[in-house]
Every structure is written in C-alpha cells, then in structure tokens.
N, C-alpha and C positions, 0 to 999 in steps of 0.2 A: 729334395728337388733343388735344383740351382735355377735361380730367376735371372733372367737376362733382360735389359732395358735396351730401348731404341735411344739413339743419340737425339738430343733434342734440337727443334728449329727456331730460326729466328722467327719473331712476332711477339707473343707475350713475354714477359720477363723470363729468363731462363730457369732461376730459381723455382719458381711458380711452376714451370713444366716439368721439371725434376720432382718438386714435392707432389704435383698431382700424379706422375707415374706411381711413385712409392705408396701415395694414399690408396690408388686403387687396387695396387695388389694387396695392401692389407684388407680393406673393405671387402676385397672378393675371397678373402682367406688364403690366398697363394704365399701370404706372408702370415702366418699365424702367431696369436698371442705366445710371446715367450721367444719365438725366433730371432736369431740376431741377423742385424742388415749386413749386406755385403760392406766390405770394409771402405773406408773413405777414398783410397786409391783405385778400388775397384769400381765405386761409383764414378769417378772422375773419366775412369778408362771408357766403361760403357757408355755415358751419356755424353762423353766428349766434351765436358766442360771443365773450369777451373775448380781447386780446391774451396774457393771462396762460395762459388755458386752452389756447391754441394752443402757446404756448412750452412749457409742460408736456409738451404731447402729442409735441412734436417731441423734447424730451429724452428721453422714454420711447422713441421710436423710435431715437434716437441709441444709448441704452445696451443696445438690443436688436441693433445692428451693422445696421439697415437704411437710415439715413442718414446723412450727413455734412455738416458746414458747409465752405462754400469763403468765406474772408475777402473781402468786397466783391462774392460773386457770388451767394449763396443757399445753400438747401439742397438738396442733390443725392441721389438714390438710389444707395446704395453699391455699388460693382462686385460683390460677392460677396453681395448681400441675397437671392439664390435659395435660400441656406441657412436652413432654417426655425428661427428663435431660441426659445428656451424662454419660455415665456410662459403665465400663468395668469389668470384671472379674479379678481376679488377677492372673489367668494362663495366661491371654492374655497381661497383661500390665507389670509385674515386671520381665522384661526381656531385654536383649541386642536388640532384634529385634524390641521390643515395642519402646524402646528410639529412636531407629534411625528413626521410622516411625512417633514420635512425633516431631523430628527434621524436618521431611519432611514437616509436617503441618506447623510447624514453617517457613520453609522456604519461602513458599508462602506469609505467613502474613507480615513478616518480610520485604521482598523484595517491597511489596506493600507500607507498613508503611513508610520505608525510602524513596520511591520515592516521595511520597505526603508530608512527613516532608520536604523534599528539596524544593518543590513548595511553600510551605507554611509557612516555618517557620519565626518566627520574631526574633529580637535580644534577647528579654527575654528568648525566647524558647531554643535558641541556648546557651545561658548562663547557663541554668537549665541543657542542655545535657553535656554540658562540665563539670558542677558541678557533674555529676551523674557519668562521667567518670572518673574523680579525686577521689571519693568515692570508686570506685572500687580499684584504684591503694593502696588508703590508707589501704583498708581492707586487701589486699594480702601482703602488707608490713608490717602489725601487725599479719601475721600469719593467718588470718582467709580466710575463703573459698570464701568471696566474692560472694554468691549466691544471697542474699537478694539485694546487691548493683547492680549486674548485671541483675536482674529483673527490678529495678527502672530506671536503665540507658535505656534499652529498652522501658520502660514506658514513658520516658521522650521523646523519639523519636515519640512514638504514640501519645502523646498530641500534638506534634507539626503538627502531620498530619491533626489536627483538622476535625476528622470525628467521631462524637459520636457513629456512628454504629459501627465502627471499635474497637472503645475502649470498647464497650459493649460486642462486641465478644471476645476481648483479655481477659476480665474481667470473662468472662463465662468459656474460657479455662486455665484460670490462674491456676487451682489446678492441671492441668497435665503438662503446660509449666514449673511451678516452679519446678515440681519434676524431670522433664528432665534436667532442668538447674542445679540442684544438682549434678546429674549423670555427665553431660559432665564437669561441670568445677571441679569435685572430680578427673576426669580421668586426664584434664588438669593439674591439679597441681601437678601430677606426675612426669611431664617431664618439664625441662626447657625451650625446644624448642616448645612444647605446649603453655606454658603461655606465651612466648613471641611471638608467631603468633597470639593469642587472642589479645594483646594489638595492635598489629599491624593492626589486622582487624577493633578492635573497633575504632580505630584511623582513617582508612580510612572511615569509614561510616560517622563519625563525620565530618571530612573534606569536604566531598562531600555535605553533609547537609548544611553545613555552607556557601560553595561555591554555593548554589542554583543550584546544576547540578543533575538533579532527575534520568537520566539515569545511571550516575557515582553511585549515592546513591543506587539505584534499585541493581547494578551489585555487589556492596561492600557488601551488606546484603545477597545477594546470596551466594557470595563467602564464607562469614563467616559461614553461615549453612552449605554448601557443606564440608567445611574444618572441622566443628565441626563432621560432620558424620563420615568422614574419621579419624579423631581421636579417636571417638569411635571404629571404625573398627580395629585400629591399638592398642588399649589398650591390656595390658597384659592379657592373660586369667585369671590369678590370680586376676584381680582387680574384675571382676564378683563373684568370689568365694569368695573373702573377704568382698569386699564393695558394689558393683553394685546393687544387689538386695536390700541389706538394705537400700541404698541411694534412690531406685525407690519407697520406701514405700508410698510417698505422692501421687503418682500416683494411689494408691489403697485406701488409707485413705487420702481424700483431705485436704490440710491445707488451712488456711486462706492466703491471698496475704499479704505482707507487706503493712503497712499503709502508 
C-alpha cells in the first residue's frame, strides 16, 4: 500500500507537523513494524517542505523510538513501534508551567532514587557521585552552565540505586528532564543566592547518601526539587521573555542525553 501525505500548513513548526503525520501512520498501523518509509525526496515532494524539515522530523521519530535507519537501505518503522512514545505538543511544554510540572515528576523520581542510593551505594559509587558533584563546580567556575554535569550528577546517584528499571525510566524521560534542567540552571545562574542554594542542596544529598541514611537522602532530594520549583516561580518575568522558552526547546525537540 502506498501512503500519501498532505502538505503541511503554516502554524506549528513544520518538522513537528511532518513528524506528527508520520507518527499517526505508524500508530494506526498503516505503516507497520518493518515497513520502509518513503524516501527523503518523496517526503519532501509530498509534504512540500525542505530536506532539512524532513530530516528534523525523522530525527524526532528516531528519538521517540518509532523508526530507525539502516545503512544504505533507508528508514524503517521500528519493530516495537507499537509502544506509544511520550510526546507533547509545543504549546503544552515550552512554558513556565510545563517546566514546573516536569520538575514535579523529577521530585518523585529523585526522592526514590536518592533513598535507594543511600541503601545500596558502595564506596566506588560514592566516589563517582562526589566526582560528578565536583564536575559541576568546575563547570560553573569556568563560566559554563553546568547542565550536562548536573544531569550526570543525578545519573550517578541513579546508578548507585542499582535498579535497572528505574534507570531505563530515567533514560526514557531524559529528553524532557534534560530540557527542564537547562531552564532551572539558567534561572539559578542569574542570582548568586540561587546558585549557592543549589550547591548546598546537592551537598546535602551526597552527604545523606554517603552516610547511608535513606530517609535523610529522600528528604534532601525532595527539598532540592521543591526549592527548584520555588526558584522558577521567583524568576524575573523577563527571564521567560528573554531566554526561558528558547532554553526549553529540548522539551519539544528531544536532545540526546550526555554520553
């Protein structure tokens, strides 16, 4: 069966519209697992968009696990594409409210992760957590945002929790968690009191994990997320006009997590 697509219209980002139409064909079974997608040139012709737009749309589908590339053969529907990916529309997610909601999700995950890490960590894992914390400080001292280092710090804690299902869940959500971290850290870097508070909160989490105190670790992680939400709520309104939405773009266009 030949699938035909309608040209996209102005409004939402063109690549989002292309990705949405392709994803709909996959979810409704008109493009089945193992099927080859039309060639890039054919998609350009049908959607009446540029090659760049098509490539961005295909990248989006790959990040959602719906398609994969085969060298020299094209792009194919992933064998497990029937599992609905987590995806949101741009108007839902590039906003202050959306970042706060994602931090609420992080609050639940980080609290459980820190508690398990305090129960299960070993000396090597504690060392890696300390090293990750020091990497944040070095990045900030060098004038960088420390986003990737922050993500790796929380990942080091998750590794110490020794729960592969939790790790897979965090990996699945990483595209959104990383985007929210970019926003929270950008906001926190604008005020010395915010930045100092983040350092204290991170140190408290590490200390509780190192001491093997699960209840204290959970509370420290929850407090960190609660305070992150308060800092977003206290952000200068100009922050969102100037930078907030732009920084939140990875929430719309997923980014690869740091290696």
